[in-house]
Chimera marker file (.cmm) of the C-alpha trace (Angstrom):
<marker_set name="trace">
<marker id="1" x="7.088" y="-2.208" z="-9.656" r="1" g="1" b="0" radius="0.5"/>
<marker id="2" x="4.319" y="-4.516" z="-10.896" r="1" g="1" b="0" radius="0.5"/>
<marker id="3" x="2.554" y="-1.671" z="-12.695" r="1" g="1" b="0" radius="0.5"/>
<marker id="4" x="5.819" y="-0.841" z="-14.473" r="1" g="1" b="0" radius="0.5"/>
<marker id="5" x="6.298" y="-4.477" z="-15.455" r="1" g="1" b="0" radius="0.5"/>
<marker id="6" x="2.654" y="-4.879" z="-16.553" r="1" g="1" b="0" radius="0.5"/>
<marker id="7" x="3.072" y="-1.809" z="-18.739" r="1" g="1" b="0" radius="0.5"/>
<marker id="8" x="6.373" y="-2.970" z="-20.268" r="1" g="1" b="0" radius="0.5"/>
<marker id="9" x="5.560" y="-6.706" z="-20.563" r="1" g="1" b="0" radius="0.5"/>
<marker id="10" x="1.766" y="-7.163" z="-20.517" r="1" g="1" b="0" radius="0.5"/>
<marker id="11" x="1.992" y="-10.766" z="-21.739" r="1" g="1" b="0" radius="0.5"/>
<marker id="12" x="3.453" y="-11.769" z="-18.375" r="1" g="1" b="0" radius="0.5"/>
<marker id="13" x="0.161" y="-11.060" z="-16.574" r="1" g="1" b="0" radius="0.5"/>
<marker id="14" x="-3.354" y="-12.442" z="-16.647" r="1" g="1" b="0" radius="0.5"/>
<marker id="15" x="-4.462" y="-10.144" z="-13.810" r="1" g="1" b="0" radius="0.5"/>
<marker id="16" x="-3.057" y="-8.006" z="-10.988" r="1" g="1" b="0" radius="0.5"/>
<marker id="17" x="-4.146" y="-7.412" z="-7.405" r="1" g="1" b="0" radius="0.5"/>
<marker id="18" x="-2.944" y="-4.422" z="-5.396" r="1" g="1" b="0" radius="0.5"/>
<marker id="19" x="-3.318" y="-3.711" z="-1.690" r="1" g="1" b="0" radius="0.5"/>
<marker id="20" x="-2.866" y="-0.235" z="-0.226" r="1" g="1" b="0" radius="0.5"/>
<marker id="21" x="-0.784" y="0.883" z="-3.193" r="1" g="1" b="0" radius="0.5"/>
<marker id="22" x="0.121" y="4.532" z="-3.741" r="1" g="1" b="0" radius="0.5"/>
<marker id="23" x="-0.002" y="5.769" z="-7.350" r="1" g="1" b="0" radius="0.5"/>
<marker id="24" x="3.128" y="7.771" z="-6.726" r="1" g="1" b="0" radius="0.5"/>
<marker id="25" x="5.590" y="8.737" z="-4.053" r="1" g="1" b="0" radius="0.5"/>
<marker id="26" x="4.171" y="12.236" z="-3.919" r="1" g="1" b="0" radius="0.5"/>
<marker id="27" x="2.625" y="13.414" z="-0.675" r="1" g="1" b="0" radius="0.5"/>
<marker id="28" x="-0.909" y="13.556" z="-2.068" r="1" g="1" b="0" radius="0.5"/>
<marker id="29" x="-1.020" y="9.727" z="-1.949" r="1" g="1" b="0" radius="0.5"/>
<marker id="30" x="-0.177" y="9.577" z="1.729" r="1" g="1" b="0" radius="0.5"/>
<marker id="31" x="-2.637" y="10.004" z="4.549" r="1" g="1" b="0" radius="0.5"/>
<marker id="32" x="-2.100" y="13.334" z="6.349" r="1" g="1" b="0" radius="0.5"/>
<marker id="33" x="-1.425" y="11.553" z="9.667" r="1" g="1" b="0" radius="0.5"/>
<marker id="34" x="1.323" y="9.518" z="8.038" r="1" g="1" b="0" radius="0.5"/>
<marker id="35" x="2.932" y="12.568" z="6.497" r="1" g="1" b="0" radius="0.5"/>
<marker id="36" x="2.799" y="14.501" z="9.722" r="1" g="1" b="0" radius="0.5"/>
<marker id="37" x="3.895" y="11.739" z="12.070" r="1" g="1" b="0" radius="0.5"/>
<marker id="38" x="6.521" y="9.902" z="10.032" r="1" g="1" b="0" radius="0.5"/>
<marker id="39" x="7.781" y="11.540" z="6.895" r="1" g="1" b="0" radius="0.5"/>
<marker id="40" x="8.029" y="15.076" z="8.256" r="1" g="1" b="0" radius="0.5"/>
<marker id="41" x="9.323" y="13.933" z="11.635" r="1" g="1" b="0" radius="0.5"/>
<marker id="42" x="12.538" y="12.381" z="10.290" r="1" g="1" b="0" radius="0.5"/>
<marker id="43" x="14.439" y="14.949" z="12.297" r="1" g="1" b="0" radius="0.5"/>
<marker id="44" x="13.529" y="12.896" z="15.355" r="1" g="1" b="0" radius="0.5"/>
<marker id="45" x="16.786" y="11.547" z="16.756" r="1" g="1" b="0" radius="0.5"/>
<marker id="46" x="15.308" y="8.389" z="18.235" r="1" g="1" b="0" radius="0.5"/>
<marker id="47" x="15.005" y="5.825" z="15.436" r="1" g="1" b="0" radius="0.5"/>
<marker id="48" x="12.819" y="3.641" z="17.660" r="1" g="1" b="0" radius="0.5"/>
<marker id="49" x="10.302" y="6.484" z="17.878" r="1" g="1" b="0" radius="0.5"/>
<marker id="50" x="10.181" y="6.815" z="14.075" r="1" g="1" b="0" radius="0.5"/>
<marker id="51" x="9.608" y="3.068" z="13.758" r="1" g="1" b="0" radius="0.5"/>
<marker id="52" x="6.939" y="3.142" z="16.449" r="1" g="1" b="0" radius="0.5"/>
<marker id="53" x="5.097" y="6.007" z="14.727" r="1" g="1" b="0" radius="0.5"/>
<marker id="54" x="5.282" y="4.243" z="11.378" r="1" g="1" b="0" radius="0.5"/>
<marker id="55" x="4.190" y="0.828" z="12.587" r="1" g="1" b="0" radius="0.5"/>
<marker id="56" x="1.327" y="2.244" z="14.672" r="1" g="1" b="0" radius="0.5"/>
<marker id="57" x="-0.116" y="3.613" z="11.446" r="1" g="1" b="0" radius="0.5"/>
<marker id="58" x="0.634" y="0.560" z="9.295" r="1" g="1" b="0" radius="0.5"/>
<marker id="59" x="-0.578" y="-1.941" z="11.912" r="1" g="1" b="0" radius="0.5"/>
<marker id="60" x="-3.330" y="0.300" z="13.243" r="1" g="1" b="0" radius="0.5"/>
<marker id="61" x="-5.932" y="-2.273" z="14.193" r="1" g="1" b="0" radius="0.5"/>
<marker id="62" x="-6.090" y="-3.593" z="17.748" r="1" g="1" b="0" radius="0.5"/>
<marker id="63" x="-5.689" y="-7.239" z="16.734" r="1" g="1" b="0" radius="0.5"/>
<marker id="64" x="-2.352" y="-6.382" z="15.098" r="1" g="1" b="0" radius="0.5"/>
<marker id="65" x="-0.639" y="-5.268" z="18.315" r="1" g="1" b="0" radius="0.5"/>
<marker id="66" x="1.591" y="-8.353" z="18.608" r="1" g="1" b="0" radius="0.5"/>
<marker id="67" x="2.618" y="-8.158" z="14.942" r="1" g="1" b="0" radius="0.5"/>
<marker id="68" x="3.322" y="-4.438" z="15.365" r="1" g="1" b="0" radius="0.5"/>
<marker id="69" x="5.650" y="-5.081" z="18.328" r="1" g="1" b="0" radius="0.5"/>
<marker id="70" x="7.462" y="-7.897" z="16.525" r="1" g="1" b="0" radius="0.5"/>
<marker id="71" x="7.948" y="-5.679" z="13.486" r="1" g="1" b="0" radius="0.5"/>
<marker id="72" x="9.422" y="-2.898" z="15.599" r="1" g="1" b="0" radius="0.5"/>
<marker id="73" x="11.843" y="-5.293" z="17.298" r="1" g="1" b="0" radius="0.5"/>
<marker id="74" x="13.006" y="-6.845" z="14.022" r="1" g="1" b="0" radius="0.5"/>
<marker id="75" x="13.409" y="-3.515" z="12.226" r="1" g="1" b="0" radius="0.5"/>
<marker id="76" x="15.440" y="-2.057" z="15.078" r="1" g="1" b="0" radius="0.5"/>
<marker id="77" x="18.164" y="-4.554" z="14.157" r="1" g="1" b="0" radius="0.5"/>
<marker id="78" x="18.626" y="-2.769" z="10.817" r="1" g="1" b="0" radius="0.5"/>
<marker id="79" x="21.173" y="0.038" z="10.377" r="1" g="1" b="0" radius="0.5"/>
<marker id="80" x="19.765" y="3.530" z="11.020" r="1" g="1" b="0" radius="0.5"/>
<marker id="81" x="20.531" y="4.558" z="7.407" r="1" g="1" b="0" radius="0.5"/>
<marker id="82" x="18.501" y="1.633" z="6.079" r="1" g="1" b="0" radius="0.5"/>
<marker id="83" x="15.509" y="2.536" z="8.211" r="1" g="1" b="0" radius="0.5"/>
<marker id="84" x="15.627" y="6.205" z="7.246" r="1" g="1" b="0" radius="0.5"/>
<marker id="85" x="16.071" y="5.382" z="3.545" r="1" g="1" b="0" radius="0.5"/>
<marker id="86" x="12.621" y="3.787" z="3.581" r="1" g="1" b="0" radius="0.5"/>
<marker id="87" x="11.152" y="7.277" z="4.015" r="1" g="1" b="0" radius="0.5"/>
<marker id="88" x="13.215" y="8.942" z="1.263" r="1" g="1" b="0" radius="0.5"/>
<marker id="89" x="11.050" y="10.362" z="-1.528" r="1" g="1" b="0" radius="0.5"/>
<marker id="90" x="11.389" y="8.539" z="-4.851" r="1" g="1" b="0" radius="0.5"/>
<marker id="91" x="10.015" y="10.456" z="-7.850" r="1" g="1" b="0" radius="0.5"/>
<marker id="92" x="10.450" y="7.361" z="-10.057" r="1" g="1" b="0" radius="0.5"/>
<marker id="93" x="7.546" y="5.701" z="-8.215" r="1" g="1" b="0" radius="0.5"/>
<marker id="94" x="4.953" y="7.768" z="-10.100" r="1" g="1" b="0" radius="0.5"/>
<marker id="95" x="3.029" y="5.195" z="-12.160" r="1" g="1" b="0" radius="0.5"/>
<marker id="96" x="0.031" y="7.359" z="-13.066" r="1" g="1" b="0" radius="0.5"/>
<marker id="97" x="1.318" y="8.106" z="-16.591" r="1" g="1" b="0" radius="0.5"/>
<marker id="98" x="1.596" y="4.349" z="-17.266" r="1" g="1" b="0" radius="0.5"/>
<marker id="99" x="-1.792" y="3.202" z="-16.008" r="1" g="1" b="0" radius="0.5"/>
<marker id="100" x="-3.842" y="4.065" z="-19.103" r="1" g="1" b="0" radius="0.5"/>
<marker id="101" x="-1.631" y="1.694" z="-21.094" r="1" g="1" b="0" radius="0.5"/>
<marker id="102" x="-2.304" y="-1.319" z="-18.846" r="1" g="1" b="0" radius="0.5"/>
<marker id="103" x="-5.217" y="-3.381" z="-20.164" r="1" g="1" b="0" radius="0.5"/>
<marker id="104" x="-4.683" y="-6.302" z="-17.773" r="1" g="1" b="0" radius="0.5"/>
<marker id="105" x="-7.582" y="-6.674" z="-15.321" r="1" g="1" b="0" radius="0.5"/>
<marker id="106" x="-6.593" y="-5.125" z="-11.986" r="1" g="1" b="0" radius="0.5"/>
<marker id="107" x="-8.273" y="-5.534" z="-8.626" r="1" g="1" b="0" radius="0.5"/>
<marker id="108" x="-7.368" y="-2.539" z="-6.491" r="1" g="1" b="0" radius="0.5"/>
<marker id="109" x="-7.982" y="-3.351" z="-2.821" r="1" g="1" b="0" radius="0.5"/>
<marker id="110" x="-7.631" y="-0.820" z="-0.051" r="1" g="1" b="0" radius="0.5"/>
<marker id="111" x="-8.608" y="-0.458" z="3.595" r="1" g="1" b="0" radius="0.5"/>
<marker id="112" x="-11.072" y="2.391" z="3.948" r="1" g="1" b="0" radius="0.5"/>
<marker id="113" x="-9.393" y="3.359" z="7.264" r="1" g="1" b="0" radius="0.5"/>
<marker id="114" x="-5.812" y="3.129" z="5.945" r="1" g="1" b="0" radius="0.5"/>
<marker id="115" x="-3.716" y="5.596" z="7.939" r="1" g="1" b="0" radius="0.5"/>
<marker id="116" x="-0.680" y="5.359" z="5.631" r="1" g="1" b="0" radius="0.5"/>
<marker id="117" x="-2.001" y="5.582" z="2.064" r="1" g="1" b="0" radius="0.5"/>
<marker id="118" x="-5.172" y="7.651" z="1.721" r="1" g="1" b="0" radius="0.5"/>
<marker id="119" x="-8.171" y="5.788" z="0.282" r="1" g="1" b="0" radius="0.5"/>
<marker id="120" x="-8.316" y="8.467" z="-2.405" r="1" g="1" b="0" radius="0.5"/>
<marker id="121" x="-5.081" y="6.976" z="-3.797" r="1" g="1" b="0" radius="0.5"/>
<marker id="122" x="-6.946" y="3.754" z="-4.676" r="1" g="1" b="0" radius="0.5"/>
<marker id="123" x="-9.697" y="5.777" z="-6.324" r="1" g="1" b="0" radius="0.5"/>
<marker id="124" x="-7.075" y="7.654" z="-8.330" r="1" g="1" b="0" radius="0.5"/>
<marker id="125" x="-5.463" y="4.416" z="-9.527" r="1" g="1" b="0" radius="0.5"/>
<marker id="126" x="-8.831" y="2.980" z="-10.595" r="1" g="1" b="0" radius="0.5"/>
<marker id="127" x="-9.706" y="6.193" z="-12.441" r="1" g="1" b="0" radius="0.5"/>
<marker id="128" x="-6.566" y="5.828" z="-14.580" r="1" g="1" b="0" radius="0.5"/>
<marker id="129" x="-6.747" y="2.082" z="-15.291" r="1" g="1" b="0" radius="0.5"/>
<marker id="130" x="-9.019" y="1.018" z="-18.171" r="1" g="1" b="0" radius="0.5"/>
<marker id="131" x="-9.830" y="-2.413" z="-16.691" r="1" g="1" b="0" radius="0.5"/>
<marker id="132" x="-9.860" y="-2.012" z="-12.911" r="1" g="1" b="0" radius="0.5"/>
<marker id="133" x="-12.179" y="-2.754" z="-10.031" r="1" g="1" b="0" radius="0.5"/>
<marker id="134" x="-11.974" y="-1.207" z="-6.590" r="1" g="1" b="0" radius="0.5"/>
<marker id="135" x="-12.703" y="-3.170" z="-3.447" r="1" g="1" b="0" radius="0.5"/>
<marker id="136" x="-12.857" y="-1.250" z="-0.178" r="1" g="1" b="0" radius="0.5"/>
<marker id="137" x="-12.303" y="-3.059" z="3.104" r="1" g="1" b="0" radius="0.5"/>
<marker id="138" x="-14.664" y="-1.230" z="5.419" r="1" g="1" b="0" radius="0.5"/>
<marker id="139" x="-13.301" y="-0.372" z="8.882" r="1" g="1" b="0" radius="0.5"/>
<marker id="140" x="-9.881" y="-1.812" z="7.955" r="1" g="1" b="0" radius="0.5"/>
<marker id="141" x="-6.457" y="-0.215" z="7.837" r="1" g="1" b="0" radius="0.5"/>
<marker id="142" x="-3.382" y="-0.621" z="5.671" r="1" g="1" b="0" radius="0.5"/>
<marker id="143" x="-3.086" y="-4.429" z="5.838" r="1" g="1" b="0" radius="0.5"/>
<marker id="144" x="-6.533" y="-6.043" z="5.756" r="1" g="1" b="0" radius="0.5"/>
<marker id="145" x="-4.929" y="-9.300" z="4.601" r="1" g="1" b="0" radius="0.5"/>
<marker id="146" x="-4.138" y="-9.845" z="8.290" r="1" g="1" b="0" radius="0.5"/>
<marker id="147" x="-7.392" y="-8.646" z="9.840" r="1" g="1" b="0" radius="0.5"/>
<marker id="148" x="-9.888" y="-9.588" z="7.117" r="1" g="1" b="0" radius="0.5"/>
<marker id="149" x="-8.096" y="-12.624" z="5.705" r="1" g="1" b="0" radius="0.5"/>
<marker id="150" x="-11.196" y="-14.598" z="4.745" r="1" g="1" b="0" radius="0.5"/>
<marker id="151" x="-12.789" y="-11.580" z="3.094" r="1" g="1" b="0" radius="0.5"/>
<marker id="152" x="-9.556" y="-10.799" z="1.227" r="1" g="1" b="0" radius="0.5"/>
<marker id="153" x="-9.215" y="-14.375" z="-0.027" r="1" g="1" b="0" radius="0.5"/>
<marker id="154" x="-12.863" y="-14.479" z="-1.139" r="1" g="1" b="0" radius="0.5"/>
<marker id="155" x="-12.548" y="-11.201" z="-3.021" r="1" g="1" b="0" radius="0.5"/>
<marker id="156" x="-9.346" y="-12.294" z="-4.759" r="1" g="1" b="0" radius="0.5"/>
<marker id="157" x="-10.794" y="-15.735" z="-5.546" r="1" g="1" b="0" radius="0.5"/>
<marker id="158" x="-13.867" y="-14.177" z="-7.220" r="1" g="1" b="0" radius="0.5"/>
<marker id="159" x="-11.709" y="-11.730" z="-9.144" r="1" g="1" b="0" radius="0.5"/>
<marker id="160" x="-9.376" y="-14.464" z="-10.404" r="1" g="1" b="0" radius="0.5"/>
<marker id="161" x="-12.305" y="-16.648" z="-11.491" r="1" g="1" b="0" radius="0.5"/>
<marker id="162" x="-13.892" y="-13.756" z="-13.375" r="1" g="1" b="0" radius="0.5"/>
<marker id="163" x="-10.568" y="-12.721" z="-14.934" r="1" g="1" b="0" radius="0.5"/>
<marker id="164" x="-9.846" y="-16.230" z="-16.216" r="1" g="1" b="0" radius="0.5"/>
<marker id="165" x="-13.154" y="-16.530" z="-18.074" r="1" g="1" b="0" radius="0.5"/>
<link id1="1" id2="2" r="1" g="1" b="0" radius="0.2"/>
<link id1="2" id2="3" r="1" g="1" b="0" radius="0.2"/>
<link id1="3" id2="4" r="1" g="1" b="0" radius="0.2"/>
<link id1="4" id2="5" r="1" g="1" b="0" radius="0.2"/>
<link id1="5" id2="6" r="1" g="1" b="0" radius="0.2"/>
<link id1="6" id2="7" r="1" g="1" b="0" radius="0.2"/>
<link id1="7" id2="8" r="1" g="1" b="0" radius="0.2"/>
<link id1="8" id2="9" r="1" g="1" b="0" radius="0.2"/>
<link id1="9" id2="10" r="1" g="1" b="0" radius="0.2"/>
<link id1="10" id2="11" r="1" g="1" b="0" radius="0.2"/>
<link id1="11" id2="12" r="1" g="1" b="0" radius="0.2"/>
<link id1="12" id2="13" r="1" g="1" b="0" radius="0.2"/>
<link id1="13" id2="14" r="1" g="1" b="0" radius="0.2"/>
<link id1="14" id2="15" r="1" g="1" b="0" radius="0.2"/>
<link id1="15" id2="16" r="1" g="1" b="0" radius="0.2"/>
<link id1="16" id2="17" r="1" g="1" b="0" radius="0.2"/>
<link id1="17" id2="18" r="1" g="1" b="0" radius="0.2"/>
<link id1="18" id2="19" r="1" g="1" b="0" radius="0.2"/>
<link id1="19" id2="20" r="1" g="1" b="0" radius="0.2"/>
<link id1="20" id2="21" r="1" g="1" b="0" radius="0.2"/>
<link id1="21" id2="22" r="1" g="1" b="0" radius="0.2"/>
<link id1="22" id2="23" r="1" g="1" b="0" radius="0.2"/>
<link id1="23" id2="24" r="1" g="1" b="0" radius="0.2"/>
<link id1="24" id2="25" r="1" g="1" b="0" radius="0.2"/>
<link id1="25" id2="26" r="1" g="1" b="0" radius="0.2"/>
<link id1="26" id2="27" r="1" g="1" b="0" radius="0.2"/>
<link id1="27" id2="28" r="1" g="1" b="0" radius="0.2"/>
<link id1="28" id2="29" r="1" g="1" b="0" radius="0.2"/>
<link id1="29" id2="30" r="1" g="1" b="0" radius="0.2"/>
<link id1="30" id2="31" r="1" g="1" b="0" radius="0.2"/>
<link id1="31" id2="32" r="1" g="1" b="0" radius="0.2"/>
<link id1="32" id2="33" r="1" g="1" b="0" radius="0.2"/>
<link id1="33" id2="34" r="1" g="1" b="0" radius="0.2"/>
<link id1="34" id2="35" r="1" g="1" b="0" radius="0.2"/>
<link id1="35" id2="36" r="1" g="1" b="0" radius="0.2"/>
<link id1="36" id2="37" r="1" g="1" b="0" radius="0.2"/>
<link id1="37" id2="38" r="1" g="1" b="0" radius="0.2"/>
<link id1="38" id2="39" r="1" g="1" b="0" radius="0.2"/>
<link id1="39" id2="40" r="1" g="1" b="0" radius="0.2"/>
<link id1="40" id2="41" r="1" g="1" b="0" radius="0.2"/>
<link id1="41" id2="42" r="1" g="1" b="0" radius="0.2"/>
<link id1="42" id2="43" r="1" g="1" b="0" radius="0.2"/>
<link id1="43" id2="44" r="1" g="1" b="0" radius="0.2"/>
<link id1="44" id2="45" r="1" g="1" b="0" radius="0.2"/>
<link id1="45" id2="46" r="1" g="1" b="0" radius="0.2"/>
<link id1="46" id2="47" r="1" g="1" b="0" radius="0.2"/>
<link id1="47" id2="48" r="1" g="1" b="0" radius="0.2"/>
<link id1="48" id2="49" r="1" g="1" b="0" radius="0.2"/>
<link id1="49" id2="50" r="1" g="1" b="0" radius="0.2"/>
<link id1="50" id2="51" r="1" g="1" b="0" radius="0.2"/>
<link id1="51" id2="52" r="1" g="1" b="0" radius="0.2"/>
<link id1="52" id2="53" r="1" g="1" b="0" radius="0.2"/>
<link id1="53" id2="54" r="1" g="1" b="0" radius="0.2"/>
<link id1="54" id2="55" r="1" g="1" b="0" radius="0.2"/>
<link id1="55" id2="56" r="1" g="1" b="0" radius="0.2"/>
<link id1="56" id2="57" r="1" g="1" b="0" radius="0.2"/>
<link id1="57" id2="58" r="1" g="1" b="0" radius="0.2"/>
<link id1="58" id2="59" r="1" g="1" b="0" radius="0.2"/>
<link id1="59" id2="60" r="1" g="1" b="0" radius="0.2"/>
<link id1="60" id2="61" r="1" g="1" b="0" radius="0.2"/>
<link id1="61" id2="62" r="1" g="1" b="0" radius="0.2"/>
<link id1="62" id2="63" r="1" g="1" b="0" radius="0.2"/>
<link id1="63" id2="64" r="1" g="1" b="0" radius="0.2"/>
<link id1="64" id2="65" r="1" g="1" b="0" radius="0.2"/>
<link id1="65" id2="66" r="1" g="1" b="0" radius="0.2"/>
<link id1="66" id2="67" r="1" g="1" b="0" radius="0.2"/>
<link id1="67" id2="68" r="1" g="1" b="0" radius="0.2"/>
<link id1="68" id2="69" r="1" g="1" b="0" radius="0.2"/>
<link id1="69" id2="70" r="1" g="1" b="0" radius="0.2"/>
<link id1="70" id2="71" r="1" g="1" b="0" radius="0.2"/>
<link id1="71" id2="72" r="1" g="1" b="0" radius="0.2"/>
<link id1="72" id2="73" r="1" g="1" b="0" radius="0.2"/>
<link id1="73" id2="74" r="1" g="1" b="0" radius="0.2"/>
<link id1="74" id2="75" r="1" g="1" b="0" radius="0.2"/>
<link id1="75" id2="76" r="1" g="1" b="0" radius="0.2"/>
<link id1="76" id2="77" r="1" g="1" b="0" radius="0.2"/>
<link id1="77" id2="78" r="1" g="1" b="0" radius="0.2"/>
<link id1="78" id2="79" r="1" g="1" b="0" radius="0.2"/>
<link id1="79" id2="80" r="1" g="1" b="0" radius="0.2"/>
<link id1="80" id2="81" r="1" g="1" b="0" radius="0.2"/>
<link id1="81" id2="82" r="1" g="1" b="0" radius="0.2"/>
<link id1="82" id2="83" r="1" g="1" b="0" radius="0.2"/>
<link id1="83" id2="84" r="1" g="1" b="0" radius="0.2"/>
<link id1="84" id2="85" r="1" g="1" b="0" radius="0.2"/>
<link id1="85" id2="86" r="1" g="1" b="0" radius="0.2"/>
<link id1="86" id2="87" r="1" g="1" b="0" radius="0.2"/>
<link id1="87" id2="88" r="1" g="1" b="0" radius="0.2"/>
<link id1="88" id2="89" r="1" g="1" b="0" radius="0.2"/>
<link id1="89" id2="90" r="1" g="1" b="0" radius="0.2"/>
<link id1="90" id2="91" r="1" g="1" b="0" radius="0.2"/>
<link id1="91" id2="92" r="1" g="1" b="0" radius="0.2"/>
<link id1="92" id2="93" r="1" g="1" b="0" radius="0.2"/>
<link id1="93" id2="94" r="1" g="1" b="0" radius="0.2"/>
<link id1="94" id2="95" r="1" g="1" b="0" radius="0.2"/>
<link id1="95" id2="96" r="1" g="1" b="0" radius="0.2"/>
<link id1="96" id2="97" r="1" g="1" b="0" radius="0.2"/>
<link id1="97" id2="98" r="1" g="1" b="0" radius="0.2"/>
<link id1="98" id2="99" r="1" g="1" b="0" radius="0.2"/>
<link id1="99" id2="100" r="1" g="1" b="0" radius="0.2"/>
<link id1="100" id2="101" r="1" g="1" b="0" radius="0.2"/>
<link id1="101" id2="102" r="1" g="1" b="0" radius="0.2"/>
<link id1="102" id2="103" r="1" g="1" b="0" radius="0.2"/>
<link id1="103" id2="104" r="1" g="1" b="0" radius="0.2"/>
<link id1="104" id2="105" r="1" g="1" b="0" radius="0.2"/>
<link id1="105" id2="106" r="1" g="1" b="0" radius="0.2"/>
<link id1="106" id2="107" r="1" g="1" b="0" radius="0.2"/>
<link id1="107" id2="108" r="1" g="1" b="0" radius="0.2"/>
<link id1="108" id2="109" r="1" g="1" b="0" radius="0.2"/>
<link id1="109" id2="110" r="1" g="1" b="0" radius="0.2"/>
<link id1="110" id2="111" r="1" g="1" b="0" radius="0.2"/>
<link id1="111" id2="112" r="1" g="1" b="0" radius="0.2"/>
<link id1="112" id2="113" r="1" g="1" b="0" radius="0.2"/>
<link id1="113" id2="114" r="1" g="1" b="0" radius="0.2"/>
<link id1="114" id2="115" r="1" g="1" b="0" radius="0.2"/>
<link id1="115" id2="116" r="1" g="1" b="0" radius="0.2"/>
<link id1="116" id2="117" r="1" g="1" b="0" radius="0.2"/>
<link id1="117" id2="118" r="1" g="1" b="0" radius="0.2"/>
<link id1="118" id2="119" r="1" g="1" b="0" radius="0.2"/>
<link id1="119" id2="120" r="1" g="1" b="0" radius="0.2"/>
<link id1="120" id2="121" r="1" g="1" b="0" radius="0.2"/>
<link id1="121" id2="122" r="1" g="1" b="0" radius="0.2"/>
<link id1="122" id2="123" r="1" g="1" b="0" radius="0.2"/>
<link id1="123" id2="124" r="1" g="1" b="0" radius="0.2"/>
<link id1="124" id2="125" r="1" g="1" b="0" radius="0.2"/>
<link id1="125" id2="126" r="1" g="1" b="0" radius="0.2"/>
<link id1="126" id2="127" r="1" g="1" b="0" radius="0.2"/>
<link id1="127" id2="128" r="1" g="1" b="0" radius="0.2"/>
<link id1="128" id2="129" r="1" g="1" b="0" radius="0.2"/>
<link id1="129" id2="130" r="1" g="1" b="0" radius="0.2"/>
<link id1="130" id2="131" r="1" g="1" b="0" radius="0.2"/>
<link id1="131" id2="132" r="1" g="1" b="0" radius="0.2"/>
<link id1="132" id2="133" r="1" g="1" b="0" radius="0.2"/>
<link id1="133" id2="134" r="1" g="1" b="0" radius="0.2"/>
<link id1="134" id2="135" r="1" g="1" b="0" radius="0.2"/>
<link id1="135" id2="136" r="1" g="1" b="0" radius="0.2"/>
<link id1="136" id2="137" r="1" g="1" b="0" radius="0.2"/>
<link id1="137" id2="138" r="1" g="1" b="0" radius="0.2"/>
<link id1="138" id2="139" r="1" g="1" b="0" radius="0.2"/>
<link id1="139" id2="140" r="1" g="1" b="0" radius="0.2"/>
<link id1="140" id2="141" r="1" g="1" b="0" radius="0.2"/>
<link id1="141" id2="142" r="1" g="1" b="0" radius="0.2"/>
<link id1="142" id2="143" r="1" g="1" b="0" radius="0.2"/>
<link id1="143" id2="144" r="1" g="1" b="0" radius="0.2"/>
<link id1="144" id2="145" r="1" g="1" b="0" radius="0.2"/>
<link id1="145" id2="146" r="1" g="1" b="0" radius="0.2"/>
<link id1="146" id2="147" r="1" g="1" b="0" radius="0.2"/>
<link id1="147" id2="148" r="1" g="1" b="0" radius="0.2"/>
<link id1="148" id2="149" r="1" g="1" b="0" radius="0.2"/>
<link id1="149" id2="150" r="1" g="1" b="0" radius="0.2"/>
<link id1="150" id2="151" r="1" g="1" b="0" radius="0.2"/>
<link id1="151" id2="152" r="1" g="1" b="0" radius="0.2"/>
<link id1="152" id2="153" r="1" g="1" b="0" radius="0.2"/>
<link id1="153" id2="154" r="1" g="1" b="0" radius="0.2"/>
<link id1="154" id2="155" r="1" g="1" b="0" radius="0.2"/>
<link id1="155" id2="156" r="1" g="1" b="0" radius="0.2"/>
<link id1="156" id2="157" r="1" g="1" b="0" radius="0.2"/>
<link id1="157" id2="158" r="1" g="1" b="0" radius="0.2"/>
<link id1="158" id2="159" r="1" g="1" b="0" radius="0.2"/>
<link id1="159" id2="160" r="1" g="1" b="0" radius="0.2"/>
<link id1="160" id2="161" r="1" g="1" b="0" radius="0.2"/>
<link id1="161" id2="162" r="1" g="1" b="0" radius="0.2"/>
<link id1="162" id2="163" r="1" g="1" b="0" radius="0.2"/>
<link id1="163" id2="164" r="1" g="1" b="0" radius="0.2"/>
<link id1="164" id2="165" r="1" g="1" b="0" radius="0.2"/>
</marker_set>
């Protein structure tokens, strides 16, 4: 959504930061384990099992176990249709054709061990943006803001300072 807005209304942004963002909703952006375990397994009758598979990949690091369990419990309170709709393909999510037209500085951050969105997706985004930097969180999964918080804040702080010059 932010890439679409930055393309349509560039004056609204000084800089952008992404984290684990897919360039599209097409399967090439997703990690093979995520495709196999979640998206293709929607035929699974037990909605709790789908949520467990999904959250194990999103919150893959050991120190995220408590957050993973809380997320599963809270999401189980949602209607089944709502949960399943999260996995519906959305061809309108393809932002690759827009990226070349975004001149705003963009910091693309991504966990190198992301089990949901393949690291190659971040590389693809950076290759299409004229003013982008890629920062890889080594040995981190989909949400390094929780497991590498200090590193994330330092990286964003440096990027913002450089972008405001």
